[in-house]
C-alpha positions in Angstrom: 34.6 0.9 -2.9 37.6 -0.8 -4.6 39.4 -3.7 -3.1 43.0 -4.4 -4.1 44.7 -7.8 -3.8 48.1 -8.2 -2.1 49.7 -8.5 -5.5 48.2 -5.2 -6.6 49.6 -3.5 -3.5 53.1 -4.9 -4.2 52.8 -3.8 -7.8 52.0 -0.3 -6.6 54.9 -0.2 -4.2 57.3 -1.6 -6.9 56.2 0.9 -9.5 56.5 3.7 -7.0 60.0 2.7 -6.1 61.0 2.4 -9.7 59.6 5.9 -10.6 61.2 7.4 -7.5 64.6 6.1 -8.5 64.4 8.0 -11.8 64.5 11.8 -12.1 60.9 13.1 -12.6 61.3 14.6 -16.1 63.0 11.5 -17.3 60.4 9.2 -15.7 57.7 11.1 -17.4 59.3 11.7 -20.8 61.4 8.6 -21.3 60.2 5.6 -19.5 62.1 2.3 -19.6 60.2 -0.7 -21.0 59.9 -2.1 -17.5 58.4 1.1 -16.1 56.0 1.3 -19.0 54.9 -2.3 -18.3 54.5 -1.7 -14.6 52.5 1.5 -15.2 50.2 -0.4 -17.5 49.7 -3.1 -14.9 49.1 -0.4 -12.3 46.5 1.2 -14.5 44.8 -2.2 -14.9 45.0 -2.8 -11.1 43.3 0.6 -10.5 40.3 -0.8 -12.4 40.2 -4.0 -10.4 36.8 -5.6 -10.0 34.6 -3.8 -7.5 34.1 -5.5 -4.1 31.8 -8.4 -3.9 28.7 -7.6 -1.9 26.1 -9.3 0.3 22.7 -8.2 1.6 21.2 -7.6 5.0 17.4 -7.4 5.4 16.3 -4.1 6.9 12.6 -3.8 6.4 9.6 -5.9 5.2 6.2 -4.4 4.4 3.6 -7.0 3.6 -0.1 -6.1 3.7 -2.6 -8.7 5.0 -3.7 -11.1 2.3 -6.9 -13.0 2.9 -7.3 -14.8 -0.4 -7.8 -14.1 -4.1 -10.9 -16.1 -4.9 -14.6 -16.2 -4.0 -15.7 -15.4 -0.5 -18.6 -16.0 1.9 -19.6 -14.4 5.2 -21.5 -16.1 8.0 -24.8 -14.5 8.9 -23.5 -13.1 12.2 -20.6 -11.5 10.4 -18.0 -13.3 12.6 -16.5 -15.8 10.1 -15.1 -15.0 6.6 -14.4 -17.9 4.2 -12.1 -17.2 1.2 -10.6 -19.4 -1.5 -6.9 -18.6 -1.6 -6.2 -19.5 -5.3 -2.7 -20.1 -6.4 -2.5 -19.0 -10.0 0.9 -20.6 -10.7 0.2 -23.9 -9.1 -3.5 -24.7 -8.6 -2.5 -27.8 -6.5 -1.5 -25.3 -3.8 -4.9 -23.5 -3.6 -6.7 -23.7 -0.2 -9.9 -22.8 1.5 -9.4 -20.5 4.5 -11.8 -19.4 7.2 -10.8 -16.4 9.3 -12.2 -14.1 12.0 -13.9 -11.4 9.9 -12.9 -8.5 12.2 -9.2 -9.4 12.9 -8.3 -11.5 9.9 -6.9 -14.2 12.2 -6.9 -17.6 10.5 -9.1 -20.2 12.2 -8.6 -23.1 9.9 -7.4 -24.0 6.4 -7.9 -27.1 4.2 -6.4 -27.9 0.7 -8.6 -27.0 -2.3 -6.6 -28.2 -5.2 -7.6 -27.4 -8.8 -10.1 -24.8 -7.7 -11.5 -22.6 -10.4 -14.9 -20.8 -10.7 -15.9 -22.1 -7.3 -18.6 -20.9 -4.8 -18.8 -20.8 -1.0 -22.0 -20.8 1.0 -22.6 -20.6 4.7 -25.7 -22.1 6.3 -28.0 -19.5 7.9 -27.1 -20.7 11.4 -23.3 -20.4 10.6 -22.6 -24.0 11.5 -21.9 -25.4 8.0 -19.7 -24.2 5.1 -20.3 -25.5 1.6 -17.6 -25.4 -1.0 -18.8 -26.0 -4.6 -16.7 -26.8 -7.7 -15.8 -30.1 -9.2 -17.2 -31.5 -6.0 -19.5 -30.4 -3.3 -17.9 -30.5 0.2 -19.5 -29.6 3.5 -17.4 -28.6 6.5 -18.0 -27.8 10.1 -17.6 -24.0 10.0 -16.1 -23.8 13.4 -13.4 -26.5 13.1 -13.0 -27.2 9.4 -13.8 -30.9 10.0 -15.4 -32.5 6.8 -19.0 -33.4 7.2 -19.8 -34.9 3.8 -18.9 -34.7 0.1 -20.4 -35.5 -3.3 -17.7 -36.3 -5.8 -19.5 -37.7 -8.8 -17.1 -38.0 -11.8 -17.4 -35.4 -14.6 -19.8 -33.3 -12.5 -19.6 -29.6 -11.7 -21.7 -28.0 -8.9 -23.1 -24.6 -10.0 -25.2 -23.4 -7.1 -26.6 -24.0 -3.6 -29.1 -22.6 -1.1 -29.9 -23.6 2.4 -33.3 -23.7 4.0 -34.0 -20.9 6.5 -33.6 -23.4 9.4 -30.3 -24.8 7.9 -31.7 -28.3 7.9 -31.6 -28.8 4.2 -29.6 -27.6 1.2 -30.5 -27.6 -2.5 -27.7 -28.3 -4.9 -27.6 -27.7 -8.7 -25.1 -29.6 -10.8 -24.2 -30.5 -14.4 -23.0 -33.9 -15.4 -20.8 -34.2 -18.5 -21.7 -30.6 -19.3 -25.0 -31.9 -20.5 -27.2 -33.5 -17.9 -28.6 -31.2 -15.2 -29.4 -32.2 -11.7 -31.3 -30.4 -8.9 -31.1 -32.2 -5.5 -32.2 -31.6 -1.9 -29.9 -33.0 0.8 -29.9 -33.2 4.5 -27.3 -30.5 5.4 -25.4 -32.2 8.2 -25.2 -35.8 6.7 -25.6 -35.1 3.0 -28.3 -37.7 2.3 -30.4 -36.9 -0.7 -34.2 -36.8 -0.3 -35.6 -35.0 -3.4 -34.8 -34.7 -7.1 -36.0 -31.6 -8.8 -35.8 -33.0 -12.3 -34.2 -35.9 -14.2 -34.6 -35.0 -17.9 -35.0 -37.8 -20.4 -32.3 -37.9 -23.1 -35.0 -38.9 -25.7 -37.2 -35.9 -25.1 -34.8 -32.9 -25.0 -37.0 -30.8 -27.3 -40.2 -31.4 -25.3 -39.1 -31.5 -21.7 -39.7 -28.1 -20.1 -36.6 -28.2 -18.0 -34.2 -28.8 -20.9 -32.0 -26.4 -22.9 -32.2 -22.8 -21.6 -34.0 -23.8 -18.4 -31.9 -26.8 -17.2 -28.4 -25.5 -16.7 -28.9 -23.9 -13.4 -26.6 -21.0 -12.5 -28.5 -19.4 -9.6 -31.1 -20.5 -7.1 -32.9 -19.2 -4.0 -35.5 -20.4 -1.6 -38.3 -18.3 0.0 -38.4 -17.9 3.8 -41.2 -20.4 4.1 -39.1 -23.0 2.3 -42.0 -24.0 -0.1 -40.9 -22.2 -3.2 -37.6 -22.7 -5.0 -36.5 -20.4 -7.8 -33.8 -21.3 -10.3 -32.1 -19.2 -13.0 -30.3 -20.8 -15.9 -27.4 -20.3 -18.2 -29.8 -19.5 -21.1 -31.8 -16.9 -19.2 -34.6 -19.2 -18.0 -36.4 -18.5 -14.7 -38.4 -21.3 -13.1 -40.4 -21.5 -9.9 -40.8 -24.9 -8.2 -42.7 -26.2 -5.2 -40.5 -29.1 -4.0 -43.2 -30.6 -1.8 -46.0 -30.4 -4.3 -45.0 -33.0 -6.8 -42.4 -30.7 -8.3 -45.0 -28.3 -9.9 -43.3 -25.6 -11.9 -44.0 -22.1 -13.3 -41.9 -20.5 -16.0 -41.5 -16.7 -16.0 -40.9 -14.9 -19.3 -40.4 -11.4 -20.4 -39.5 -9.8 -23.8 -35.7 -9.3 -24.1 -34.2 -5.9 -23.6 -30.5 -6.6 -24.2 -28.9 -5.7 -27.6 -27.8 -9.2 -28.2 -30.5 -11.5 -26.7 -30.5 -15.3 -27.1 -32.7 -17.1 -29.6 -34.8 -18.4 -26.7 -35.3 -14.9 -25.5 -36.4 -13.7 -28.9 -38.9 -16.6 -29.0 -40.4 -15.4 -25.7 -39.3 -18.4 -23.7 -37.0 -16.8 -21.1 -37.0 -14.1 -18.4 -33.6 -12.7 -19.4 -31.6 -12.4 -22.5 -28.5 -13.8 -20.8 -27.1 -16.0 -18.0 -29.0 -15.5 -14.7 -26.4 -15.0 -11.9 -28.4 -13.4 -9.1 -31.7 -14.5 -7.4 -33.3 -13.3 -4.1 -36.7 -13.2 -2.6 -37.6 -9.7 -1.4 -39.3 -9.1 2.1 -42.7 -8.6 0.4 -42.4 -12.1 -1.3 -41.6 -10.8 -4.8 -38.7 -12.4 -6.6 -35.7 -10.4 -7.9 -33.4 -11.7 -10.6 -30.3 -10.4 -12.3 -28.4 -11.5 -15.4 -25.3 -10.8 -17.4 -27.5 -9.1 -20.1 -27.5 -6.1 -17.8 -31.0 -6.3 -16.4 -32.4 -6.6 -12.8 -36.1 -7.5 -12.6 -38.6 -7.8 -9.8 -41.4 -10.3 -10.3 -44.8 -10.9 -8.8 -44.7 -14.6 -8.0 -48.5 -15.3 -8.2 -49.0 -13.8 -11.7 -45.4 -13.9 -13.1 -45.7 -10.3 -14.0 -42.6 -8.0 -14.1 -43.0 -5.2 -11.5 -39.8 -3.3 -11.8 -36.7 -3.1 -14.0 -33.1 -1.7 -13.5 -30.5 -1.5 -16.3 -26.8 -2.1 -15.5 -24.6 -2.0 -18.6 -21.9 -4.0 -16.8 -24.2 -6.9 -16.3 -24.9 -8.6 -13.0 -22.6 -11.1 -11.3 -24.1 -11.4 -7.8 -26.7 -9.9 -5.6 -27.8 -9.9 -2.0 -30.5 -8.3 0.2 -29.6 -5.6 2.7 -31.0 -5.7 6.2 -33.7 -3.3 7.6 -35.3 -2.7 4.2 -32.3 -0.8 2.9 -32.7 -2.4 -0.5 -30.5 -4.6 -2.7 -26.8 -4.8 -3.5 -25.8 -5.9 -7.0 -22.3 -6.3 -8.4 -22.0 -5.0 -11.9 -18.6 -5.5 -13.5 -16.1 -3.6 -11.2 -18.8 -1.7 -9.1 -21.3 -2.5 -6.4 -24.6 -0.8 -6.9 -27.3 -0.3 -4.2 -30.8 -0.4 -5.6 -33.9 0.8 -3.7 -36.9 -1.5 -3.2 -39.5 -1.8 -4.5 -38.8 0.3 -7.6 -35.1 -0.8 -8.1 -33.9 2.8 -8.5 -30.2 3.3 -8.0 -29.2 4.8 -4.6 -25.4 4.8 -4.8 -22.3 3.1 -6.3 -19.2 1.8 -4.6 -16.0 1.9 -6.8 -12.5 0.7 -6.1 -11.9 -2.5 -7.9 -10.4 -2.6 -11.4 -11.3 -6.2 -12.2 -14.7 -7.8 -12.3 -16.2 -8.5 -8.8 -16.6 -12.2 -8.4 -18.5 -12.4 -5.0 -20.4 -10.3 -2.6 -21.4 -10.8 1.1 -23.0 -8.6 3.7 -23.6 -8.6 7.5 -25.3 -5.6 9.1 -23.6 -2.5 7.8 -20.5 -4.3 6.5 -20.0 -5.4 2.9 -17.3 -7.7 1.6 -16.3 -8.1 -2.1 -13.6 -10.1 -3.9 -12.5 -9.3 -7.4 -10.5 -10.6 -10.4 -8.0 -7.8 -9.6 -6.8 -10.1 -6.8 -8.1 -8.0 -3.9 -10.6 -8.4 -1.2 -12.3 -5.3 0.2 -14.4 -4.5 3.3 -16.8 -1.5 2.9 -19.1 0.4 5.3 -22.5 0.6 3.7 -23.2 4.2 4.8 -19.7 5.7 4.1 -19.1 4.2 0.6 -15.2 4.2 0.2 -13.7 0.9 1.2 -12.7 0.5 4.9 -9.9 -1.9 4.2 -8.3 -3.6 1.2 -6.5 -7.0 1.4 -4.2 -8.6 -1.1 -0.7 -9.1 -2.3 1.5 -6.2 -3.5 1.5 -5.9 -7.3 3.3 -2.6 -7.8 5.5 -0.7 -5.4 8.0 2.1 -4.9 10.1 3.3 -1.9 11.0 6.9 -1.2 14.7 7.8 -1.7 15.3 7.8 2.1 13.7 4.4 2.5 11.1 5.7 4.9 7.9 5.8 2.8 6.4 2.8 0.9 3.9 3.2 -1.9 1.9 0.0 -2.5 -0.7 -1.1 -5.1 -2.5 -4.4 -4.5 -4.1 -4.5 -7.9 -7.0 -2.2 -7.3 -7.5 1.5 -8.0 -5.7 2.8 -4.9 -2.1 3.4 -3.8 -1.4 2.8 0.0 1.3 4.9 1.6 2.9 3.3 4.7 5.9 4.0 6.8 8.8 1.7 6.9 7.1 -0.5 9.5 4.0 -0.9 7.4 1.8 1.5 9.4 -0.8 3.2 7.1 -0.2 6.8 6.4 -2.9 7.6 3.7 -4.6 6.3 0.6 -4.2 7.8 -2.8 -7.2 7.2 -5.1 -7.8 7.2 -8.9 -5.1 4.8 -10.0 -7.2 3.5 -12.8 -6.9 2.4 -16.4 -7.5 5.1 -19.0 -9.6 2.7 -21.2 -13.3 2.2 -20.7 -13.6 -0.6 -23.2 -14.8 -3.9 -21.9 -12.4 -6.0 -24.0 -9.3 -4.2 -22.7 -7.3 -4.9 -19.5 -4.5 -3.4 -17.5 -1.3 -4.5 -19.1 1.3 -2.7 -16.9 1.6 -0.4 -14.0 4.4 1.5 -12.3 5.2 3.9 -9.4 8.1 6.2 -8.6 8.9 8.8 -6.0 10.5 12.2 -6.9 14.1 12.7 -5.7 12.9 14.8 -2.7 10.2 12.2 -1.9 7.4 14.8 -2.0 5.7 13.7 -5.2 4.6 10.2 -6.3 4.1 9.3 -10.0 2.1 6.4 -11.3 1.5 5.0 -14.8 -1.1 2.6 -16.2 -1.1 0.9 -19.6 -4.2 -0.7 -21.2 -3.9 -3.6 -23.5 -6.1 -5.7 -25.8 -5.6 -9.3 -27.0 -5.4 -10.2 -30.7 -5.4 -14.0 -31.2 -2.3 -15.1 -29.3 -0.7 -11.7 -28.8 -1.5 -8.6 -26.7 -0.9 -5.0 -27.8 -1.0 -1.7 -25.9 -4.0 0.5 -26.6 -4.0 3.4 -24.2 -2.0 4.9 -21.3 -2.0 7.6 -18.7 0.1 8.9 -15.9 -0.8 10.4 -12.5 0.9 12.7 -9.9 0.0 12.9 -6.2 1.2 15.0 -3.3 2.7 12.5 -0.9 2.1 14.6 2.2 -1.6 15.4 1.6 -2.6 12.5 -0.7 -4.1 15.0 -3.1 -4.1 14.2 -6.8 -2.1 16.9 -8.6 -2.9 16.0 -12.2 -3.4 13.3 -14.7 -1.1 13.0 -17.7 -3.0 11.3 -20.5 -0.7 9.7 -23.1 2.3 9.2 -20.7 3.6 5.7 -21.2 3.1 3.9 -17.9 5.1 0.7 -18.1 8.0 2.5 -16.2 8.1 6.0 -14.9 11.1 7.9 -13.5 11.8 11.5 -12.4 14.8 13.5 -13.6 17.5 14.1 -11.1 16.2 17.6 -10.3 12.6 16.3 -10.1 11.3 18.8 -12.6 10.7 16.3 -15.4 9.0 12.9 -15.7 9.9 10.1 -18.1 7.4 7.4 -19.1 8.5 4.3 -21.1 6.7 1.5 -22.9 8.6 -1.3 -24.6 5.5 -3.2 -25.7 4.1 -3.3 -29.2 0.9 -1.3 -29.8 -0.5 2.2 -29.9 1.3 3.5 -26.9 4.4 5.5 -27.7 7.8 4.1 -26.6 8.6 7.1 -24.4 7.5 10.6 -23.5 9.0 13.3 -21.3 6.6 15.6 -19.3 7.2 18.8 -17.3 6.1 18.1 -13.8 4.9 21.6 -13.0 2.3 21.8 -15.8 2.3 18.4 -17.6 3.6 19.9 -20.9 5.1 17.4 -23.3 8.9 18.0 -23.7 9.8 15.0 -25.9 8.2 12.0 -27.6 8.9 9.8 -30.6 7.2 10.6 -33.9 5.4 7.2 -34.1 4.9 4.2 -31.9 5.3 0.7 -33.3 2.1 -1.0 -34.3 1.9 -4.6 -35.6 0.0 -3.7 -38.8 2.6 -0.9 -39.6 -0.4 1.5 -40.1 1.6 4.4 -38.6 4.5 4.2 -41.1 4.7 7.8 -42.4 7.9 7.9 -44.4 11.7 8.2 -44.0 11.4 11.5 -42.1 9.6 9.7 -39.2 10.7 6.1 -39.1 8.9 3.6 -37.0 11.0 2.4 -34.0 10.9 0.0 -31.2 12.1 1.5 -27.9 14.1 -0.9 -25.8 14.9 1.5 -23.0 15.2 5.1 -22.0 17.4 6.6 -19.2 18.2 9.9 -17.6 21.8 11.1 -18.3 21.9 14.3 -16.3 18.8 16.2 -17.0 18.4 14.7 -20.5 16.8 11.5 -21.7 18.7 9.1 -23.9 16.7 6.5 -25.8 17.7 3.0 -26.9 15.7 2.1 -30.0 15.6 -0.2 -33.0 13.9 0.4 -36.3 10.6 -1.3 -36.7 11.8 -3.8 -39.2 12.2 -7.6 -39.1 15.4 -9.4 -38.6 18.3 -7.9 -36.5 18.2 -4.1 -36.9 20.9 -1.9 -35.6 20.3 -0.4 -32.1 21.0 3.3 -31.6 21.4 5.7 -28.7 19.5 8.9 -29.3 18.8 12.2 -27.6 15.1 12.2 -26.8 14.6 15.9 -27.4 16.5 16.4 -30.7 16.3 12.8 -32.0 20.0 13.0 -32.8 21.7 9.6 -32.9 24.6 9.7 -30.4 26.0 6.2 -31.1 25.2 2.9 -32.7 25.5 -0.5 -30.9 25.2 -2.6 -34.0 22.7 -5.4 -34.7 20.9 -7.1 -31.8 18.2 -9.6 -31.3 14.7 -8.2 -32.2 12.9 -10.2 -29.4 14.5 -8.0 -26.8 16.7 -6.9 -25.3 16.1 -5.0 -22.1 18.5 -2.1 -22.1 19.7 0.7 -19.9 22.2 3.6 -19.8 24.2 4.5 -16.7 23.4 7.9 -15.1 26.7 9.4 -16.3 26.3 8.0 -19.8 29.5 6.0 -19.8 27.9 2.5 -19.9 25.2 0.9 -21.9 23.9 -2.6 -20.9 21.6 -5.0 -22.7 20.1 -8.3 -21.4 18.7 -10.7 -24.0 18.4 -14.4 -24.8 22.0 -14.3 -26.1 23.5 -12.9 -23.0 24.4 -9.8 -21.0 26.5 -7.2 -22.9 28.3 -4.1 -21.7 29.2 -1.2 -24.0 31.1 2.0 -23.4 29.1 5.2 -23.8 30.7 5.6 -27.3 29.4 2.2 -28.5 32.4 0.0 -28.0 31.5 -3.5 -26.9 33.5 -4.1 -23.7 32.2 -7.4 -22.4 29.8 -10.2 -23.1 28.5 -12.6 -20.5 26.7 -15.4 -22.6 25.6 -17.4 -19.5 23.6 -14.5 -18.1 20.3 -14.7 -20.0 17.0 -13.1 -20.2 14.7 -16.1 -20.5 11.6 -14.0 -21.0 12.2 -11.0 -23.4 9.8 -8.1 -22.9 9.1 -9.3 -19.3 12.4 -8.3 -17.7 13.4 -4.7 -17.5 14.1 -1.9 -17.3 17.7 -2.2 -16.2 18.2 -0.4 -12.9 21.4 1.6 -12.1 22.5 2.8 -8.8 22.6 6.6 -8.5 26.4 6.6 -8.8 26.2 4.4 -11.9 28.6 1.8 -10.5 26.1 -1.0 -10.2 23.0 -2.3 -11.9 20.3 -4.9 -11.5 17.0 -5.8 -13.2 13.6 -7.0 -12.4 12.6 -10.6 -13.2 9.0 -11.8 -13.4 10.1 -15.4 -12.9 11.5 -14.4 -9.5 15.0 -15.7 -10.0 17.2 -14.5 -7.2 18.3 -10.9 -8.1 21.9 -10.3 -9.1 23.9 -7.1 -8.6 26.3 -6.4 -11.4 29.3 -4.1 -11.8 28.5 -1.5 -14.4 32.2 -1.4 -15.3 32.4 -5.0 -16.6 29.0 -6.6 -16.0 30.5 -9.0 -13.5 28.1 -10.4 -10.8 29.0 -8.8 -7.5 26.4 -10.6 -5.4 23.2 -12.6 -5.5 20.3 -12.2 -3.2 19.3 -15.7 -2.3 15.5 -15.0 -2.3 12.9 -15.7 -5.0 12.0 -12.0 -5.6 12.3 -9.2 -8.1 14.4 -6.1 -7.9 12.6 -2.7 -7.9 15.6 -0.3 -7.6 18.0 1.5 -5.3 17.3 3.9 -2.4 19.4 5.5 0.3 21.9 6.8 -2.2 22.4 3.4 -3.7 23.2 1.7 -0.4 20.0 -0.3 -0.2 18.1 -2.5 -2.7 14.3 -2.7 -2.9 12.7 -6.0 -3.9 9.1 -7.3 -4.4 7.6 -10.7 -4.4 4.0 -12.0 -3.9 4.9 -14.0 -0.8 7.3 -11.6 0.9 5.9 -8.2 -0.1 8.3 -5.3 -0.4 11.7 -5.7 1.3 14.6 -3.3 1.8 18.1 -4.8 1.8 21.3 -3.1 2.9 24.1 -3.6 0.5 27.5 -4.2 2.2 30.9 -5.5 1.3 31.0 -9.3 1.5 33.2 -10.7 4.2 
């Protein structure tokens, strides 16, 4: 839509009158200077700035978010406590208690600077204990504080209530050196027993020092007369609190590949940090450690009775009711072990980050993970019953009626425009199995007919201060049935888009590492149709000669049914940027030298405009490489984080995502001029409904659909 000013209308009328007053052949073949000037002005007015726009909110789809930190469940399963950690501003973190079945918030209190915390309910469900840099007890029903221990430079590492909820045992570490083990009255917080108080002058002789003293897990037998503690160094100690603190140390030869020196010396029960402890119904003790071992012990003799090996280590454990065995979290999975032999019964998979806490009540299991999600499972069925969290990656179908949401786990949730669940797509996982690698990027995209959903995942690893891509894969699902159609190993997954006819899929990666900058696949059979000859790697190990130069891909776009690639040579300085045909590799045009640390770039669907966004401004070129306009005040403050540039289907407008959540801007592709700004802290995802609506995503507001209309 073009809007002309009153002066432009007058100019059109004046020029028309002038031309009408001159015979047609003369007007066309021999124009007067005035006519020529007016025609030039008329041509300029025909390319007047597109209309300014504004935005109307049409839809919001925001899944329920319970919290992103550790959790605890009351024994009756009615209350769920979760730490809602704020990763950008820890002062805004909070402790939230909800109804477990409905998610309704019951109360909330501030929990500033929370990190590595623990939550524990008393067996009667009346008291909730929050451990971290302080130990705070709350009335579980109202959130009213009961007592707090806030000794300076002290961290609280574990807690266990007595079976009648009258007492609680706390483990803590003062100044990262001096351990404490204390029993308190649970409602008032008065201390009435000290487990040990090591002497600084006898560190080498005291049995509770070193690998025994830094308590990381503790449990109490049902009778309340035997306390077991596990330590950072793998030590396992039994104490009888009411018998003058008598202790028994359990030891076992190390099994792990990299045991501690104490384990090699035969002084510990595990070769790593003990993170799980429970007493079994038969009175035996079960312990788990991050060395990947779970052990069952006979308390009277200290003899090991059973052993289970879990390569992912142990982070938490809990007993199941009705002699169903034991649940153990191991890396990203929950493993059910049978008692008494600790044989594996089943595994629960769905998280893609290490599970940080585990809680059960009856047949219901709750987990929270470093992937930012909280899951509720049914013990007998296995697959998660519900997933809670903030949307990390999303896509909306071209008609704006179907939303695809990933909350950070291994699933994609399809909903309608009102947020009602349609189906769950599974298997959205990282291609890498290496423990030191992590998910570096994800993307989702619908096909033009909305029948197929594509997803991409990129794995990365960290080298000193930088991260580099290591592996990648793509996925295709049938939207109607939820069936996985195929995996596409090697497809760059930072951004995926379908060709206009839906028969090809483009994957792009602009990050340094082993993943290629782009690849084009045929949707029907996954065949590779185009790819670069070599990705860019920091050590330049893939430099194979002038016939296959190393390049950094800064963007790739569909122009018709062909892909055009924007790339730079993999050299230092300010190399020239070129536009190439992805299939033939032919250079179509050169844009000159640009900044190496960026920019984010894109090409309009008709190929008539090229746009770059870098720290030196926004630039607009013609399809032939002529620089048309520079906007030095429109900056990409975080190169590599913003992008790709997103064009409307008609190529008349563009926008771009922004991880810093600056209000999205809609630009004219003709000049780069800002047409409108959406006054929300959110990030643009793309256009739907034939370019008449904009999709945005933010952690607090979820996925939103905005109608684009002419500003009043």
